[in-house]
BALUM-426998 format. One line per field, with one value per residue (C-alpha): x, y, z. Coordinates in nm, 4 decimals. Each point is the difference from the previous one (the first is absolute). Example, Ala and Ser with C-alpha at 12.3 -4.5 7.8 and 13.67 -1.06 7.14 Angstrom:
REM residues 2
px	1.2300, 0.1370
py	-0.4500, 0.3440
pz	0.7800, -0.0660
END
This chain:
REM residues 166
px	2.6476, -0.1413, 0.1368, 0.2308, 0.1675, -0.1735, -0.1872, -0.3821, -0.2652, -0.2034, -0.3319, -0.1758, 0.1472, -0.1082, -0.3622, 0.0687, -0.0181, 0.0056, -0.3105, -0.1823, 0.0649, -0.1476, -0.3029, -0.0360, 0.0050, -0.2387, -0.2274, 0.0000, -0.0382, -0.3117, -0.1454, 0.0540, -0.1632, -0.2916, -0.0405, 0.0029, -0.2599, -0.2127, -0.0064, -0.0973, -0.2791, -0.1215, -0.0012, -0.1713, -0.2783, -0.0683, -0.2949, -0.0779, 0.1026, 0.2951, 0.3570, -0.0494, -0.0784, 0.3038, 0.2309, -0.1427, -0.0087, 0.3026, 0.3001, -0.0322, 0.0442, 0.2756, 0.1881, -0.0386, 0.1656, 0.2842, 0.0837, -0.0281, 0.2064, 0.2806, 0.0181, -0.0118, 0.2518, 0.2630, -0.0840, -0.0111, -0.2884, 0.1469, -0.0023, -0.3450, -0.1111, 0.2050, -0.1197, -0.3623, -0.0287, 0.1734, -0.2386, -0.2909, 0.1281, 0.0878, -0.3316, -0.2019, 0.2008, -0.1166, -0.3416, 0.0025, 0.1160, -0.2340, -0.2951, 0.1038, 0.0524, -0.3151, -0.2273, 0.0971, -0.0506, -0.3529, -0.1047, 0.0469, -0.1994, -0.2569, -0.0058, -0.2348, 0.2132, 0.2210, 0.3333, 0.0001, -0.3256, -0.1822, -0.2842, -0.1594, 0.1750, -0.0419, 0.3463, 0.0134, 0.3526, 0.2670, 0.2118, -0.2760, -0.0242, 0.3767, 0.0097, -0.3118, 0.1916, 0.3380, -0.1239, 0.2543, -0.2531, -0.0597, 0.3364, 0.0543, -0.2874, 0.1879, 0.3259, -0.1563, -0.1851, 0.2999, 0.2596, -0.0381, 0.0433, 0.3677, 0.0903, -0.2120, 0.1566, 0.3591, -0.0563, -0.1617, 0.2807, 0.2895, -0.1765, -0.0731, 0.1842, 0.2600, -0.0744, 0.1840, 0.2753, 0.1044
py	1.0019, 0.0225, 0.2040, -0.2635, -0.0158, -0.3598, -0.0069, 0.0324, -0.1284, 0.2954, 0.0327, -0.0883, -0.3574, -0.0723, -0.0588, 0.0450, -0.2630, -0.3229, 0.1303, 0.1177, -0.3180, -0.1865, 0.2243, -0.0306, -0.3684, -0.0400, 0.2560, -0.2037, -0.3329, 0.1428, 0.1596, -0.3295, -0.2232, 0.2326, 0.0152, -0.3666, -0.0371, 0.2698, -0.1837, -0.3283, 0.1714, 0.1538, -0.3154, -0.1844, 0.2536, 0.1385, 0.2286, -0.0113, 0.3121, 0.1189, 0.0599, 0.3592, -0.1252, -0.2228, 0.2885, 0.2551, -0.2124, -0.2512, 0.2264, 0.2405, -0.2957, -0.1223, 0.3335, 0.0698, -0.3416, 0.0317, 0.3442, -0.1102, -0.3200, 0.1881, 0.2919, -0.2249, -0.2477, 0.2366, 0.2580, 0.2445, 0.2306, 0.0756, -0.3619, -0.0600, 0.3279, -0.0913, -0.3499, 0.0747, 0.2764, -0.2089, -0.2863, 0.2298, 0.1220, -0.3516, -0.1425, 0.2844, -0.1147, -0.3460, 0.0908, 0.2061, -0.3165, -0.2211, 0.2173, 0.0533, -0.3724, -0.1094, 0.2815, -0.1439, -0.3473, 0.0805, 0.1916, -0.3246, -0.2072, 0.2628, 0.3054, 0.1844, -0.0615, 0.2516, -0.1308, 0.2921, -0.1107, -0.2759, 0.2494, 0.0404, 0.2186, 0.0715, -0.0178, -0.0323, -0.1667, -0.1687, 0.3082, 0.2156, -0.2621, 0.0215, 0.3626, 0.0168, -0.2204, 0.1643, 0.3616, 0.2288, 0.1304, -0.3614, -0.0708, 0.3517, -0.0844, -0.3034, 0.1491, 0.2830, -0.2561, -0.2130, 0.2696, 0.0465, -0.3702, -0.0736, 0.3453, -0.1019, -0.3507, 0.1202, 0.2688, -0.2772, -0.2446, 0.2598, 0.0802, -0.3573, -0.1144, -0.2622, -0.3572, -0.1127, -0.2532, -0.2720
pz	1.6523, 0.3578, 0.2841, 0.1301, -0.3590, -0.0915, -0.3228, 0.0430, -0.2343, -0.1776, 0.1736, -0.2726, -0.0154, 0.3693, -0.1326, -0.3539, -0.3041, 0.2148, 0.2014, -0.3056, -0.1949, 0.2965, 0.0062, -0.3586, -0.0012, 0.3042, -0.1669, -0.3440, 0.1812, 0.2030, -0.3348, -0.1740, 0.2720, 0.0174, -0.3880, -0.0167, 0.2874, -0.1692, -0.3238, 0.1973, 0.1671, -0.3428, -0.1521, 0.2633, 0.0576, -0.3673, 0.0419, 0.3611, 0.1503, -0.1858, 0.1077, 0.1271, 0.3479, 0.0159, -0.1295, 0.2463, 0.3144, -0.0123, -0.1051, 0.3036, 0.2316, -0.1901, -0.0614, 0.3808, 0.0650, -0.2262, 0.1233, 0.3505, -0.0276, -0.2120, 0.2671, 0.2810, -0.1161, -0.1208, 0.2733, -0.2914, -0.0626, -0.3419, -0.1043, 0.1022, -0.1911, -0.3125, -0.0119, 0.0780, -0.2434, -0.2894, 0.1044, -0.0645, -0.3400, -0.1296, 0.1495, -0.1972, -0.3145, 0.0587, 0.0497, -0.3065, -0.2089, 0.1659, -0.0773, -0.3416, -0.0708, 0.1853, -0.1499, -0.3386, 0.1141, 0.1803, -0.3108, -0.2315, 0.2690, 0.1164, -0.1852, 0.2341, 0.3227, 0.1470, 0.1399, 0.2630, 0.1780, -0.1836, -0.0989, -0.3566, -0.2492, -0.3597, -0.1624, -0.3857, -0.0141, 0.1739, -0.0111, 0.1637, 0.2743, 0.0686, -0.0151, 0.2364, 0.2477, 0.0011, -0.0228, 0.1812, 0.2511, 0.1172, 0.0403, 0.1846, 0.2443, 0.0767, 0.0610, 0.2269, 0.1816, 0.0639, 0.0663, 0.3697, 0.0951, -0.0721, 0.1666, 0.2917, 0.0007, -0.0124, 0.2756, 0.2246, -0.0838, 0.0726, 0.3310, 0.1050, 0.2985, -0.0499, 0.1074, 0.3111, -0.0964, 0.2466
END
């Protein structure tokens, strides 16, 4: 009950489950779209430059944008941060899946080409190629490089002035 005797919602419900569900759905949608696009790029450019340049350069822009848009449209720094960070984590999962699948695919077609950078490698099996592509250090580097961008986007979105409505 609030001070005037009327029932009030618990604080956790104000930005609770419905907000988290929206964040999760948006983040999953971003990750699926990025993973599908990455798979398409991989199939179209087998052996050119690898996927590392795509996965290091494009997600920061995408994560900044989602953090910014979510924080700006809802005027909620928390929603922008929550959605941006979830998008980073789900995108990392999508990248790991695509790296693993494409490392196996590339090994079958061109066993001496790395899925990460397109350079020559000496893997002796499909398993070694997949484990090389989804090595935890590689995924950690991605996560560390991506981490500031959804936060910066959410902060910028929360501080952005509202558009004038007429």
